[in-house]
C-alpha positions, 0 to 999 in steps of 0.5 A, spaced: 715 461 757 710 455 753 707 457 746 700 456 746 698 456 739 692 459 739 691 464 733 697 460 729 697 463 723 698 459 715 699 463 710 700 463 702 704 468 698 699 470 694 706 472 688 704 479 688 705 486 690 711 489 694 713 487 699 709 480 696 701 480 699 699 473 704 693 470 705 692 466 711 690 459 709 684 458 714 681 451 718 687 449 719 688 443 726 694 443 726 701 444 724 706 438 722 715 440 719 718 444 718 724 437 719 730 439 716 735 434 716 743 435 714 745 430 708 752 427 711 759 427 705 764 420 707 771 423 707 773 417 710 781 414 706 785 408 707 788 413 712 782 413 717 781 409 723 775 410 723 769 414 718 770 421 718 764 423 716 763 432 713 755 435 714 752 437 706 747 440 706 741 442 710 734 438 706 728 441 710 723 437 707 716 437 708 711 440 712 703 438 712 696 442 716 691 437 716 685 442 716 677 443 714 675 443 706 670 449 705 669 449 698 667 455 697 674 458 700 677 461 694 684 461 698 684 454 698 681 454 691 688 457 690 692 452 694 688 447 690 690 450 682 699 450 686 698 442 685 700 444 677 704 450 678 711 448 677 713 454 681 715 454 688 711 459 692 712 462 699 710 461 705 710 464 713 708 460 720 706 466 725 706 464 732 702 468 737 708 469 740 711 473 733 716 466 731 716 467 726 717 461 719 718 464 712 719 460 706 718 457 698 715 451 698 711 447 693 705 443 694 706 436 694 698 433 695 692 435 697 689 430 699 680 430 702 678 426 709 671 425 707 667 419 712 661 418 715 659 423 721 665 428 720 668 434 718 669 434 711 678 435 711 684 434 708 692 435 709 695 441 704 703 438 703 707 442 703 716 441 699 719 445 701 726 449 696 731 452 699 732 455 705 728 456 711 727 463 715 726 463 722 725 471 726 724 470 732 720 476 738 725 481 741 
């Protein structure tokens, strides 16, 4: 059955508490990613009759989250602060059917989108590092 995206939440870990506390990133309009891929390791030898490969490590890629900018939003302010951080933060995407996608990522970008006759926007860009943990509904 199809899953409606209404109610999907983007959650930013605060790095505090046990278990860690998460804050919702409000005004997100859509989610793109994650985009996991695996590298190829060429193991072809002179005795091979065709190219041979092994799959290498996963690269979970990047995610982007267009949203509406609100300068007084404390979570958006914290994300802008994360741009200067050299350590990744924990994140979760919570889909209304109960699926959760948890990962660690750096804030890679936060460009503003300011145009005439439009709402102020941004696109949060995350670079994932390490494994993704998928939790599915029972």
